Phi, psi and omega in degrees: 000140178225112181257314184261133174263325185209144175228131180241130181233140177227129161070032178252110182050241179279359178270116174276297167207127176222163171228128177263100189263152172049060173291141180255187168302319177236134181225122188250121176257120182230158177155188185300170171289145166066037174251359178108009180299322180292325183301327179291315175299322179289330175292328173291328177292326179293317180298312184271325181247355179072018180237157173261281172276175185294129182062026178235110180296164180293128168248098194302307191296341178270324190267344180287138185303125177291327179296318175297314180301321178295318174299320179290320180301319181297321183278345179057032174266121176278158177081006181248022176266098185209156172247132177236137174231123178242132185234126171270108175279150171256125183291132172290158185300329179279005175242018184303327184271358183234335184246148173302160178300326175219139183208158180244137181234123178247140177226134181241133173245118177263153186298325185262017183233144179274333183245146178285156174256150185228146176218158177220179181244032182292322178298314177298321182290329177293320177292333180272003179071026183257005175270131180287347176225216182275164176292327176298325175294316182299316181296327180284325186269357181291308182297332175296320180293317183300317183290346174263001175265121181243119184261123175261109179265123183244116182286169178288328174266111192254082189281186180295319179304313181295318185297320175296325179299316182295323179288325177297321178296321177298317179300310182304320181289319183289326186265026172298323181275144183281150178242153167296129183255355187267008173272161175302163183303318186297315179299317181295317182297321181289321178299319181293318176301316175297315177300314178299316183296326173291329186271338188256019177302319181294315182296318182292327179289319182292313183293326175296318180301321188279329190231000183059022180236135175274153180229155174232139174247128189246114177292152178301155181277342180252137181306325178298334180247018182311316189259029171266172188308142171293161175249122179261129182237146171231155187287145170220100186060237178263008177242164180253127181249135179305139172301333172302335179271349178279172181294167185297325183301310181305306180301318179293328180284345183281329185305306181296328179295321181289315180301323174295318174300314183294325183286325181290334182266359189241145177280358182277168176268123189243138173238133177258131162245098195247109185280122171041066179303337186283341187312131178075002182253141172283168193302310183301323177287322177294324178293324181291320177302312181307312180302317188288316178306314187279322185265330182244305188292324181288355171289329185248357181207147168272138193232128176241126181234150164256141184199151170245355180294125173296340174300323181271318185289331184281359178294131187231021184290164185294338177258019183246135172244135178244133181237137170267130174246132177211179191217076177283139177055033173069015176244132176289132176232151184221141176218140175281141188251165179242152175256146359288152187304330175298344188296331185233154173300321184289326174297313178302319182291326177302324187286329180287318190294326182287334179088281185271003186302314183301305183297319181294327175298314177301309177305313184295319178294320183294317179300319179291317183302317176295324177294325179290323180292321178298316177299322177296310175305317184295317173303318186289321174301316185291318179298318178298316178301321173298318181296315180302317178298319184290329186287351175284344180287150175297158181244136171249120183259137177232173187282315188239160179291330181286343181290330182302302180296329180289314182296319180295321176293322177302315179304304183306325180279328178271338180227067195295332184254013181233131173296134176299123193272025171205165174265149180240126169228158178267140172282342187229067187287349181262004180298155179285098187290332179280336177260351177064061178292166190271356188278358180297313184298318180296319179293322188289319177302315178297325186293310184292331178293331189268006176299124185252137177292342178295336175300331185067018177243135176269137184233140175241127176256135182250105176270138171304143177270053178242183187300319181291316181296316177297321177303310182294318181299309178295337180269005179298149180307165181290355174288338179267127182238135175306128177281138187304134178069002182222084172299341181278355188235132175235140179237135180288156179293336187283346178083358180253344176245131179232144173240143179221160170248150178299153177200166176230161178306119179084345182050035186256011177281136180306330183289335180290311179297324178283355183055053178226027185279117178240174184303312183303330179282003168284346175270158180284163183299335182294326179286325177302335183269356185285147174234161177271186188288348171260015175079019185258149179172199182283155170222156183235134181247123179296140173269148184285141180277124178246135176249125183231145174220138181051031180079008180245144181283123179263108183301139176242145174289168174300324180295313177304308186304317183295312180308316180293321183298321181288327174294325184278335175099208177283113186256009189295335176289354180264358187286149176270142175278121179228214187074203181262088179297326182299306183295324171304310189284329186268324188255339186251310185306306186305334183261011174282153176284160185296328178293348180281349183256020194298332182280352178288338180310318179299319178297313184293331176286326179297313179297315181299319184290315182299320181288316182303320183285328170304316188269358184285000000 
């Protein structure tokens, strides 16, 4: 949430004049101790609540800038002793029809006046045509808007009195709905307890998520004390212990949870001025709180904090603004920083001024790094578990790496609702995938020969029905025997390894007769012509006609080559597949319609039969 866009402060305590520009949903004020960071939040508290510190009214002689006082005395000019806070607001959506998109409200406190004076720029904006309705409407709705803005000031020292104040704010929020009061005290108390329990579910969940402690909120048992502060308890063994008796860190962490609950349940606009929210929290809790401030709490309230913690200063989200506050010549100055902090001189100085910030940020970075490593390890464990489960599946080995993506795509197109019941791997992952090298069949033969029954995995090797594939298939060791009535299938004596050759229904393709069938030839010729967006795809290389006599190759002239080619007829079935097989398999094949894969059904049927017999 972003209500305030800019804050200008004059003559308040250590502030002579400063401008807090480009305010975000979360605003972090950081710098050395005692440079005036808190005075920025107290000036806002003065603007909205008429107080400086918590429950402390303005004392002009104490809160007026000493530098300005000295200047006024030297000039001997009367009537210039004033404190000014000017805020540029951003209009909420529900005031879109009445207030300008941005407008300024300025409040002055004079030494000789008990009440502040207020001014705005609505007249000027109306003259510029920036009021969505009439000037009178804007002037009437401005106090309505300001009354809906609630500034919650949280001091650095969050003592018992302040904690009870926060609980009273929670009580006021919870008891907004009326209860029947004509019942006996016990019934009223039970009804109140039930009513409260229904409302604080979000608050209990938030605090439990941050601290791993559950809480219960109990109304007083006596009607006379019904509107005293609630008692908040947390579990301790089998008993419930008041949160007041737990550590300061637990109490401190409960405060932003309560404020967030109040803001999320109210139609008002909330702004927090929160001093050192990391106080009393160990680093992990401070880091968790910083995440909540940035990603959750700032959705329902605009937040301004002072902090020295790297968990807060290191926030870099788009709705986060970080400011360096320093005090040259006893006057507070402020500057909005950019990330990384080393990018600007002021950012580098902030790291020096805070002292341990560099070391703390390194620790913070290491902490985040370890968390990421843990997440990666967790993902790796999950991946290994999936791999272990996958290793129980049968394995299909193919000659080339591009065959894998083609066959996987074919299965998805032909069986869109069925998981593939086997894994596919290449036996020759180093093959020249763009040139279609001939080493795949040899590697595949070696791989299927090496299958050991102790592995307990059934493996099917699919050889191309080309010269290299057929030669490798026929050359398998004597341990592989042709399966009866299936000349395309050989089974190892160990019962775990099977070898198949590619085939098509009816085996009537010319490439089958030419003994030149590879996976790419299972597609029709129109698919062979397709190219991807960069013009890449398959190409086909004519094979050289060779004439041999007595075991010797007889060289042919181009004219003789052409003569033999004409005599032999169509030799397209003998062409070698070349070009960019990778682009074809990854960019073209996955986008084909299911009917383009019709010849793959025979391959899947053969694999299924081989595996069924293996597992029988």
